[in-house]
N, C-alpha and C positions, 0 to 999 in steps of 0.2 A: 504494500500500500504506500502511496506517495506521502511524503511528509509535508506538513504545512510550513511554508516559509513566509514569515511576516514581511520580509523584504520584498517579496514578489506580489504582495497583496495590494490590490487597488480598492480603496475604500468605497463604500456605497455612495458617500458624498461625491467622490471623484467620478464614479460611474453615472450618477445623476447628471453632473455637469456635462459629461461626454454624451449622454443621451440627448440633452437639449441642444448641444452643438450639432449633433447628427440629425435631430428631428426638432427644429425650433418651434414647430406647430404641434408637437407632441404633448401628451398629457399623462401624468402619473396620478391616479386617483387611489386613495386609501380609504378603507372602511373598517371601523372597529366593530366587529361582530361578536363581541364578548357577551355571553349570556349572564343572567343573574346567578346561575349555578356555577359558571366559570369564576365569577368574582368571589363567590363564597369559598372557592378553592384557591383564591389569590392568583388566578390566571387571567391573562389577556390574550385575545385572538384578533388578528388583523389580516385583511386581504388587500393586496395591491393589484391594480389593473392598469395595464399600459396600452395607450392608444398612440399610434404614430402621427395622427393628425386630428384636427377638430372634426373633419368629415367622418373619420372612423368612429370618433366618440358619438357624434350625432346619429350615426347609423348603428350604434351599439355593436361595433366590430372590434373587440379588443384583440391585440396582437400577442399579449402574454399576461399571465396572472401569477401571483405568488402568495403563499399563505405562511403565517408564522404564529407561534405562541410563545409567551414568556410567563414566568412565574415570579410574582413579587418576592424580593428578598433573596433570590437564588442567583449567584454570580455577582459580578462587580457592578455594572450599571443598573441591573435590575433592582438593586437596593433602593434607588431613588428615582429611576426613570424606566420602569419596566414597559410601560405602554409605548414610550418613545423608541426604546430598543426594539420592541416588537414591530413597530411600523417600519423602522429601518431594515429589519430582517426581511419583512415581507417585500419591500421594494427591491432589496438585493436579490431575492429569489426570483421576482418577476423579471428583473434585468437579466439574470442568468438564463431564464427561460427564453428571453428574447435573443440570446446569443452574446450578451455583454457580460461575460463571466468574470471580469476583473482580473484576468491573468495577464 
């Protein structure tokens, strides 16, 4: 199995910038679909949907989606920003599905 090398990692922030450079009319839409039961379990769930243009969005033709979940208090950033971390993870997964893997 390949080892993760932080030096080769392109952050989600950088991939979002690259996405908008390549698709200036694109849209990244996120949705918090955390249920009451999820919150009782201290969990967040987010879906990210990517459209390459406003026309794709108007026609409801997404080009990629990504889902993520995070648990409050588990890990480093989840102690104070689990929802934000979850949103970034969902966006990163959607960009990966689009072919922007961050490699």
